[in-house]
Phi, psi and omega in degrees: 000132178299149187300312183304322175294314179298321180297313181306310184299315181296325181295316182292337181269353184262184178294140177304325176294344181264346192301331179273003186258003180267168185298134176278071187300309186299314184291324179290324172302319180294323178296319184294320183299312181302312179302321183281353178281172182285075181265152175287155189308322184293318181287324177301313182298321180291318176297319177296318176298321180293321175301311183291319175301316178294319177299313179297323172300320180294316177296320178296319177304307182304315184295310181304307184297310182300319183286328170298315175298313182305318177293321172305315180297319181299317181295311177298321180301308179304312185297321179293318182292330178284322176293329177292315180303313181298321177291317180300318179293318178302313186293317181291337178276327183246346171078017181278099184288326176298315179293320183292320176297318180294310184290323177295328181291325178291320177296320179306315175299323181286327177296315182302314177302313178298314178305314184294319179301316178293319175301318180295326178291322170305311184295322177303316178295315177299316189279327176287325171298311180304316178299318182293317177303318182288321181289324178292317175303319181288326176298310180298321180293319185279332181251349186076013178276180184228054183267340187302306184309298185298327180286321178292321174297330171291311181302323182300339180260004185280145178307319184293331173281335182277091183259018186302317183295309181296321176300320178297316178298320180288328175289324176292325176292322172299323173299320179291322178301314182297325185278330183238001184299326182235162179296159182303323189281005184288166182292124178293339182272001179298133188281160179298328180297322179295319184289323179295322176293317178299315184292321177297316180297340179261000181248142174299127188304332182254022178269200181297333179294319176301310182299326178295316181295323182296317182296317178296318174305312177305313183295316177300320183287315185288339177272333177284316185226118178215137180282351178257017187301119171195201187286358177256359178291155175293144176284164178302149185255130178257095186287125173278352189262009189301334180289328180288320180293316181298318181290324179294318178298325182285328187267345185256129173281000179262128183287143184287313185232000000 
């Protein structure tokens, strides 16, 4: 699938409030076409300056949006941990299994949504980085310029590319899901595949969980095969959520990609 089409699909699959925060890939392609045409020197310089200016604005846009989301996630993660502790303390003191199960079920739904939002932000970082790499490769190829190397080196140091904290929160959230997703009396031998199937069955197919799976599949694919593959490419992705993807594909009549 061509990147422009993939990007459009991802924008459609994310939250409406996020859709203006992705790379303006189509507009950048138009500028490259203009720059690579037979322009007089004065217009060529102006078009090139506009392209560079637009790239820098895109990077700033990514950083502002990513850092805002990251801050919200840190706060939400602490709040969820406190809610879980409060319910566990209450359950251990009065022994009300029904009350514990009901309250944990509510928290479970919030954790699944929260986990999904963080995965979508990881995907946001991945797909925008990939888009920048591809558009810069296209620029160098069409114009004979050498923008890609310095810009990618710059991007590698940007906040939106540094997803270590979000990845850590995703992992911690996944551990919480394993611990509180089901009632205490469930079979301890239940496999992850079975858990995934149950979770998919209880979530709306067109909700955030579906969007999360689409994001995971996209991250897996763009890291596995890339026409821009070199020492600046994203490394292969080892997904810890593969059981959820498999279960979703088995339970959903809607094609993922």
